[in-house]
C-alpha positions in Angstrom: -2.1 28.3 95.8 -3.5 31.4 94.3 -6.4 31.0 91.8 -6.7 33.3 88.8 -9.4 35.8 89.2 -11.7 37.0 86.4 -13.2 40.4 86.4 -16.8 40.4 87.4 -18.0 42.0 84.3 -16.1 39.5 82.0 -17.5 36.6 84.1 -21.1 37.7 83.6 -20.6 38.0 79.8 -19.1 34.5 79.5 -22.0 33.0 81.5 -24.6 34.5 79.2 -22.9 33.7 75.8 -24.5 31.2 73.4 -22.5 28.0 73.0 -20.9 27.5 69.5 -22.2 23.8 69.1 -25.1 22.1 70.8 -25.7 18.4 69.9 -29.3 17.9 68.9 -31.3 14.7 69.2 -31.6 14.4 65.4 -27.8 14.5 64.9 -26.9 12.2 67.9 -24.9 9.2 67.0 -26.8 5.9 67.2 -25.9 3.7 70.1 -24.8 0.1 69.3 -27.3 -2.5 70.4 -25.7 -5.6 72.0 -27.3 -9.0 72.1 -26.7 -12.2 73.9 -26.8 -14.3 70.7 -23.7 -16.5 70.1 -23.6 -15.6 66.4 -24.0 -12.0 65.3 -23.5 -12.6 61.6 -26.2 -13.9 59.3 -25.7 -17.6 58.7 -24.7 -18.6 55.2 -27.1 -20.6 53.1 -26.7 -24.3 53.2 -25.3 -25.5 49.9 -27.3 -28.0 47.9 -25.8 -31.4 48.5 -24.0 -32.8 45.4 -25.0 -36.0 43.8 -24.0 -39.0 45.9 -21.1 -40.6 44.0 -21.1 -43.5 46.5 -24.0 -45.0 44.6 -22.0 -45.5 41.4 -22.7 -48.9 39.9 -20.2 -50.2 37.3 -21.9 -51.4 34.2 -20.9 -54.3 31.8 -19.0 -53.4 28.7 -21.5 -52.4 26.1 -19.1 -52.6 23.2 -15.6 -53.9 22.4 -12.6 -51.9 23.7 -9.2 -51.4 22.1 -7.8 -50.0 18.8 -9.1 -50.5 15.3 -5.7 -51.1 13.8 -3.5 -54.1 14.7 -0.5 -53.4 16.8 3.1 -53.4 15.5 6.4 -53.8 17.3 8.0 -50.4 18.1 4.7 -48.5 18.6 4.1 -46.6 21.9 7.8 -46.8 22.8 7.6 -43.3 24.5 10.6 -42.0 22.6 8.6 -40.0 20.0 8.6 -36.3 20.0 6.7 -35.2 23.1 6.6 -31.4 22.5 3.4 -30.5 20.7 3.6 -28.4 17.6 1.5 -25.2 17.7 2.8 -23.7 14.5 0.3 -22.4 12.0 -2.1 -21.3 14.6 -3.2 -17.8 15.6 -2.4 -16.6 19.1 -6.0 -17.2 20.2 -6.0 -20.8 18.7 -2.7 -21.5 20.4 -3.9 -20.3 23.8 -7.0 -22.4 23.5 -5.0 -25.5 22.5 -2.6 -25.0 25.4 -5.5 -24.6 27.8 -7.1 -27.9 26.6 -3.7 -29.6 27.2 -3.5 -28.2 30.7 -7.1 -29.2 31.5 -6.4 -32.8 30.3 -3.2 -33.0 32.4 -4.8 -31.6 35.5 -7.8 -34.0 35.1 -5.5 -37.0 35.2 -3.5 -36.3 38.4 -2.1 -38.8 40.9 -4.6 -38.2 43.7 -7.7 -38.5 41.4 -7.0 -42.2 41.0 -6.9 -42.8 44.8 -10.1 -40.8 45.1 -11.8 -43.1 42.6 -10.6 -46.1 44.6 -12.4 -44.9 47.7 -15.6 -44.0 45.8 -16.2 -46.6 43.2 -16.1 -50.0 44.8 -12.3 -50.0 45.1 -11.8 -48.5 41.7 -13.9 -50.9 39.6 -14.3 -49.2 36.3 -16.6 -51.8 34.6 -18.1 -55.2 35.0 -16.8 -58.0 32.7 -19.2 -59.3 30.1 -20.4 -62.8 30.7 -19.5 -63.8 27.1 -16.5 -62.9 25.0 -16.8 -60.6 22.0 -17.0 -62.1 18.6 -13.7 -62.1 16.7 -15.0 -60.0 13.8 -16.0 -57.1 16.0 -13.3 -57.3 18.7 -10.6 -54.6 18.7 -6.9 -54.8 19.2 -4.7 -54.5 22.3 -1.9 -51.9 21.8 1.8 -52.6 21.6 3.8 -51.7 24.7 7.5 -51.6 24.9 9.5 -52.3 28.1 12.0 -54.5 29.9 11.4 -58.2 30.8 13.2 -60.5 33.2 15.2 -61.7 30.2 16.4 -58.4 28.8 15.5 -54.8 27.9 13.8 -53.3 24.9 11.1 -55.9 24.3 7.7 -55.5 22.6 4.5 -57.1 23.9 3.2 -57.8 20.4 6.1 -60.2 19.8 5.0 -62.2 22.8 1.3 -62.0 22.4 1.0 -62.6 18.7 0.0 -66.2 17.8 -1.1 -67.3 21.3 -4.2 -66.9 23.5 -3.0 -64.6 26.3 -4.4 -63.6 29.7 -2.8 -60.2 30.3 -2.5 -58.8 33.8 -2.0 -55.0 33.7 -1.2 -53.0 36.9 1.0 -50.3 38.2 0.9 -50.8 42.0 0.9 -53.4 44.6 -2.8 -52.7 45.1 -3.5 -53.4 41.4 -1.4 -56.5 41.5 -3.4 -57.9 44.4 -6.6 -57.1 42.4 -5.6 -59.0 39.3 -4.8 -62.0 41.4 -8.4 -62.3 42.4 -8.9 -63.1 38.6 -5.8 -65.1 37.7 -4.2 -66.2 41.0 -3.2 -69.8 41.3 -5.2 -70.3 44.4 -8.0 -67.9 43.5 -8.7 -69.4 40.1 -7.2 -72.9 39.8 -9.4 -73.8 36.8 -7.7 -71.1 34.8 -4.2 -72.4 35.4 -5.4 -75.9 34.5 -6.3 -74.7 31.1 -3.0 -72.8 30.7 -1.1 -75.9 31.8 -3.0 -78.2 29.4 -2.4 -75.8 26.5 1.2 -74.5 27.1 1.9 -74.1 23.4 -1.3 -72.3 22.7 -2.2 -70.3 25.8 -0.1 -68.2 28.2 -0.3 -65.6 31.0 1.5 -62.3 30.6 2.1 -59.6 33.3 2.5 -55.9 32.3 3.8 -53.8 35.2 3.5 -50.1 34.3 6.0 -48.1 36.4 6.2 -44.6 35.0 8.0 -43.4 38.2 11.7 -43.7 37.7 12.5 -44.5 41.3 10.0 -47.4 41.4 11.1 -48.7 38.1 14.7 -48.7 39.4 13.6 -50.6 42.5 11.8 -53.2 40.4 14.9 -53.7 38.3 17.1 -54.0 41.4 14.9 -56.8 42.8 14.4 -58.5 39.5 16.3 -61.5 40.8 13.5 -62.1 43.4 10.9 -62.1 40.6 12.9 -64.7 38.7 12.8 -67.0 41.7 9.0 -66.9 41.7 8.6 -67.7 38.0 9.7 -70.4 35.7 12.6 -69.6 33.4 10.3 -69.9 30.3 8.0 -67.2 31.9 10.7 -64.6 32.3 10.0 -63.1 28.9 6.3 -62.7 29.8 6.9 -60.2 32.7 7.1 -56.7 31.3 8.1 -53.5 33.2 6.9 -50.6 31.0 8.2 -47.1 31.9 6.8 -45.0 29.1 4.5 -44.9 26.1 1.2 -45.6 28.1 -0.5 -42.3 27.2 -4.0 -41.2 28.3 -5.3 -42.1 24.9 -4.0 -45.7 25.3 -5.6 -46.0 28.7 -9.0 -44.7 27.5 -9.0 -47.0 24.5 -8.5 -50.2 26.6 -10.6 -49.0 29.6 -7.7 -48.7 32.0 -8.9 -45.3 33.3 -7.5 -45.7 36.8 -3.8 -46.0 37.0 -3.8 -47.6 40.5 -6.3 -50.3 39.7 -5.5 -53.7 38.1 -7.1 -54.9 34.8 -7.3 -58.3 33.2 -7.6 -58.8 29.4 -8.2 -62.0 27.4 -6.5 -61.7 24.0 -6.8 -64.1 21.0 -4.0 -65.1 18.7 -4.5 -61.8 16.7 -4.0 -59.6 19.8 -7.8 -58.8 19.9 -9.4 -58.0 23.2 -12.2 -60.6 23.6 -12.9 -60.1 27.3 -11.8 -57.6 30.0 -12.2 -57.2 33.8 -11.3 -54.5 36.3 -10.4 -54.3 40.0 -11.5 -57.2 42.2 -13.3 -60.2 40.7 -17.0 -60.2 41.5 -19.9 -62.6 40.9 -19.2 -64.9 38.0 -16.3 -62.9 36.5 -13.7 -65.6 37.3 -15.9 -68.3 35.7 -16.6 -66.1 32.7 -12.8 -65.7 32.2 -12.3 -69.4 32.3 -15.1 -70.0 29.7 -13.7 -67.3 27.5 -10.2 -68.7 27.6 -11.5 -72.2 26.8 -13.4 -70.8 23.8 -10.4 -68.9 22.4 -8.3 -72.0 22.7 -10.9 -74.0 20.8 -10.8 -71.3 18.0 -7.1 -72.0 17.5 -7.3 -75.8 17.7 -10.5 -76.1 15.5 -11.0 -72.8 13.6 -13.5 -74.3 11.2 -15.9 -75.5 13.9 -15.9 -72.1 15.7 -16.2 -70.0 12.6 -19.3 -71.8 11.2 -22.3 -69.4 10.9 -25.3 -70.0 13.0 -28.6 -70.9 11.3 -31.6 -68.9 12.1 -34.6 -71.2 12.9 -37.1 -68.7 11.5 -36.0 -68.4 7.9 -33.6 -71.3 7.6 -30.9 -69.0 6.4 -27.4 -68.5 7.8 -26.9 -65.5 10.1 -23.7 -64.7 11.8 -24.1 -63.3 15.4 -21.7 -60.4 15.7 -22.4 -59.2 19.3 -20.8 -61.8 21.5 -19.8 -65.4 21.4 
């Protein structure tokens, strides 16, 4: 193959020409340095460990829980106007109010309750007081409306008023198993002995909160099975409540965890004299028995239990208002 030939004079001129660009050492691109380290990036700083919530210790109730006003039938039925009225507010105030409502709703979600069960000793919110609260400082248990094994549309106040009541409040099989550690027939036989001896004065009431429509329908479908496990006179003491248990109601009676069981001792005026949560621990079962016996004595002999105590120092009468 013939190669192109360049004239001798043109070849000598090209060989002596100065190149257009000559890379200098100062402008040379830096070469990448490789390393044998397994991690090339700078490790992130280790976050400060949060406070260990496993060390949470439930404390005894420091004050009475409940509502300051006595309950009335028809309250907390759940059929009131649910939509909140934001009229009369500026746009900024309305947005802030809606934001607070959303924060409250997100803070009470379904999974938070199960998280608390894992952390706080199976959901125990508080430790029961060893002694019942005095009647003059105790607060009221709210009215709840639901269906019983006898019929629909019943109020708890109509059943609780006039009798000393041991109320089991739960909304899951987990919670029901927990309240049995307080009030079960085999777990606390002394409690049922007092209830049997004072049938016209004392009673046990179950409140099953089923806000889920499907679960409430299942409970209603198998109501015949519940009737077989209870006496006929106890059918009106088993409530299935589907609505009306707001966050305010839960916070007032201390039922902060919707998956945990709670036990309340109420007097004849529907006042909360004693309360327990989750599984019974220590002397809580015995404290419940003592409190029930004391409330029964208040009905049978009100004059003896309402006498003021005498102070040994000044000889005057002084009523103790903290706990009985």
